[in-house]
C-alpha atoms as one frame of an Amber mdcrd trajectory, in Angstrom:
protein
   0.000   0.000   0.000   1.375   3.396  -0.952  -0.315   6.161   1.022  -0.622
   9.440  -0.844  -2.698  11.203   1.803  -1.173  13.096   4.701  -2.422  13.510
   8.202  -2.634  12.439  11.795  -5.771  10.782  13.125  -7.435  13.298  15.421
  -8.856  10.924  18.026  -5.804   8.670  18.459  -2.833  10.715  17.224  -1.893
   7.799  14.972  -0.144   8.307  11.656  -1.905   7.055   8.530   0.482   4.102
   8.166  -0.609   2.797  11.582  -4.266   3.239  10.665  -3.727   1.442   7.338
  -1.962  -1.441   9.072  -4.917  -1.817  11.442  -7.462  -1.781   8.613  -5.445
  -3.972   6.223  -3.115  -6.037   8.414  -0.302  -7.959   6.785   0.146  -5.489
   3.931   3.411  -3.552   3.804   2.815   0.189   3.928   4.742   3.006   2.269
   4.090   6.736   2.051   4.564   9.129  -0.873   5.164  12.735   0.134   6.002
  15.953  -1.698   6.370  18.858  -1.880   4.342  18.497  -5.009   1.231  19.865
  -6.636  -1.062  17.625  -8.658  -1.419  20.203 -11.436   2.370  20.364 -11.879
   2.635  16.579 -12.019  -0.238  16.365 -14.505   1.422  18.990 -16.715   4.713
  17.087 -16.670   6.557  19.815 -14.773   9.653  18.765 -12.794   8.670  17.367
  -9.413  10.609  15.607  -6.654   8.962  13.453  -3.986   9.984  10.908  -1.380
   8.771   7.338  -1.003   9.195   5.968   2.519   8.827   2.457   3.881  10.222
   0.759   6.967  12.138  -1.546   4.601  14.755   0.494   2.711  14.847  -1.982
  -0.181  11.075  -1.802  -0.621  11.207   2.013  -0.559  13.973   2.034  -3.187
  12.074  -0.406  -5.405   8.899   1.688  -5.193  10.846   4.876  -5.941  12.373
   3.234  -9.016   8.936   2.105 -10.236   7.357   5.528  -9.779  10.190   7.653
 -11.159   9.604   9.212 -14.577  11.527  11.807 -16.611   9.904  14.772 -14.828
   8.898  12.937 -11.634  11.884  12.084  -9.437  11.266   9.797  -6.468  13.793
   9.572  -3.664  13.581   6.789  -1.092  14.067   6.432   2.645  13.339   3.988
   5.423  12.164   6.843   7.689   8.441   6.229   7.301   7.512   8.077  10.482
   9.664  11.088   9.611   8.158  11.380   6.137   4.610  11.066   7.466   5.089
  13.600  10.261   6.948  15.994   7.965   4.296  15.683   5.275   1.436  16.378
   7.666   3.111  19.276   9.441   4.543  20.994   6.366   0.997  21.627   5.167
   0.353  23.711   8.293   3.473  25.746   7.484   2.355  26.172   3.870  -0.983
  27.606   4.970   0.756  29.991   7.378   3.206  31.085   4.661   0.263  31.786
   2.355  -1.383  33.878   5.056   1.808  35.914   5.567   2.140  36.472   1.810
  -1.554  37.319   1.427  -1.354  39.842   4.233   1.582  41.518   2.488   3.832
  41.228   5.541   7.037  40.995   3.482   9.994  38.702   3.030  11.341  39.213
   6.573   8.086  38.007   8.137   8.027  35.039   5.770  11.635  34.174   6.664
  10.859  34.459  10.374   7.853  32.187   9.963   9.918  29.558   8.163  12.805
  29.764  10.642  10.660  29.591  13.768   8.279  27.149  12.136  11.066  24.638
  11.568  12.031  24.865  15.244   8.436  24.145  16.272   8.068  21.328  13.735
  11.205  19.711  15.115   9.777  19.860  18.650   6.515  18.290  17.551   8.232
  15.595  15.481  10.430  14.642  18.442   7.217  13.477  20.151   6.737  10.752
  17.581
């Protein structure tokens, strides 16, 4: 199973790979995470993503299968890191959009990114 959705289950705090393993036990789980935008991929624009699985060989095999000329897949065995990073980066992206939309400037955007990474690291350490 290759999960393309991102998130953390609200009630339990479980990552989607844990939920998938509960629902479909015995199936190896991997996660595909961006940054990527579906419209860019559909238009054949250059995109790089990561495929993660607990088994490094499985992740590498999946990355090789999914890679295309304009769609580069990297692999890792850090499934938890990719899932947490994928879920939390979306929060940062929304905040960055709010800063840009409010016209707060490049310094505010840089501060958001810098401090945001510190906070994301603290949250991720809890997993």
